[in-house]
C-alpha positions in Angstrom: 85.8 -3.3 46.4 88.3 -0.9 44.9 85.7 0.3 42.5 83.2 0.9 45.3 85.9 2.9 47.2 86.6 5.1 44.1 82.8 5.7 43.6 82.4 6.7 47.3 85.5 8.9 47.1 84.3 10.6 44.0 80.8 11.1 45.4 82.3 12.6 48.6 84.5 15.0 46.7 81.6 16.0 44.5 79.4 16.7 47.5 82.1 18.8 49.3 82.8 20.8 46.2 79.1 21.3 45.5 78.5 22.5 49.0 81.4 25.0 48.8 80.3 26.4 45.5 76.7 26.5 46.7 77.8 28.4 49.8 79.6 31.0 47.7 76.6 31.3 45.4 74.3 31.8 48.4 76.5 34.6 49.7 77.0 36.4 46.4 73.5 36.4 44.9 70.3 36.3 46.8 67.1 35.7 44.9 63.7 36.7 46.0 60.8 34.4 45.4 57.2 35.3 44.6 54.4 34.4 47.0 53.2 31.8 44.4 56.6 30.1 44.4 56.7 30.0 48.2 53.2 28.6 48.4 54.0 25.9 45.8 57.2 24.9 47.7 55.2 24.6 51.0 52.6 22.5 49.3 55.2 20.2 47.9 57.0 19.9 51.2 53.7 19.0 52.9 53.0 16.2 50.4 56.5 14.8 50.6 56.3 14.9 54.4 53.1 12.9 54.3 54.5 10.3 52.1 57.7 10.0 54.1 55.7 9.6 57.3 54.0 6.5 56.1 57.1 5.1 54.4 59.1 5.6 57.6 56.5 4.0 59.8 56.2 1.0 57.5 60.0 0.5 57.4 60.2 0.9 61.2 57.6 -1.8 61.6 59.3 -4.2 59.2 62.7 -3.4 60.8 61.3 -4.2 64.2 60.0 -7.6 63.0 63.4 -8.5 61.5 65.3 -7.2 64.6 63.2 -9.5 66.8 63.8 -12.4 64.3 67.6 -11.9 64.5 67.4 -11.6 68.3 65.6 -14.9 68.5 68.0 -16.4 66.0 70.9 -15.4 68.2 69.2 -17.0 71.2 68.1 -20.2 69.5 71.3 -20.8 67.6 74.3 -19.3 69.6 76.7 -20.1 66.8 74.8 -17.6 64.6 74.8 -14.9 67.2 77.5 -12.8 65.5 75.7 -12.9 62.2 72.4 -12.0 63.9 74.0 -9.2 65.8 75.6 -7.7 62.7 72.4 -7.9 60.7 70.3 -6.3 63.5 72.9 -3.5 63.7 72.7 -3.0 59.9 68.9 -2.8 60.1 69.0 -0.3 62.9 71.6 1.9 61.1 69.5 2.0 57.9 66.4 2.8 59.9 68.2 5.5 61.8 69.2 7.3 58.6 65.6 7.0 57.3 64.2 8.4 60.6 66.7 11.3 60.5 65.6 12.2 56.9 61.9 12.1 58.0 62.7 14.3 61.1 64.5 16.8 58.9 61.6 17.1 56.5 59.1 17.5 59.4 61.3 20.2 60.9 61.3 22.1 57.7 57.6 21.7 57.2 56.8 22.9 60.7 59.2 25.8 60.5 57.4 26.9 57.3 54.0 26.5 58.9 54.9 28.9 61.7 55.9 31.7 59.4 
């Protein structure tokens, strides 16, 4: 558990430092992109958004099935209700993160389409 804590701490510090350095870099040097590079980026984002859409819906469907299973487990075996509740909460938390990532990519894609 201590190793996992150190890994998470190191990853968090790395992300914070990376964002700070990236913010400074964005302010100091702005780079202009060619139309070809912009079109390629939009094409890649559209492809990734399409894949993420199907993956997200598949995971939401499977997550729904398992949440129903854990709901029924808690009803049928009341001594397992804490376990069932915790597992359902874990599933919902993971699916929420996946849905947020999908929504973010869709937001970027639709913003690019309007320009």
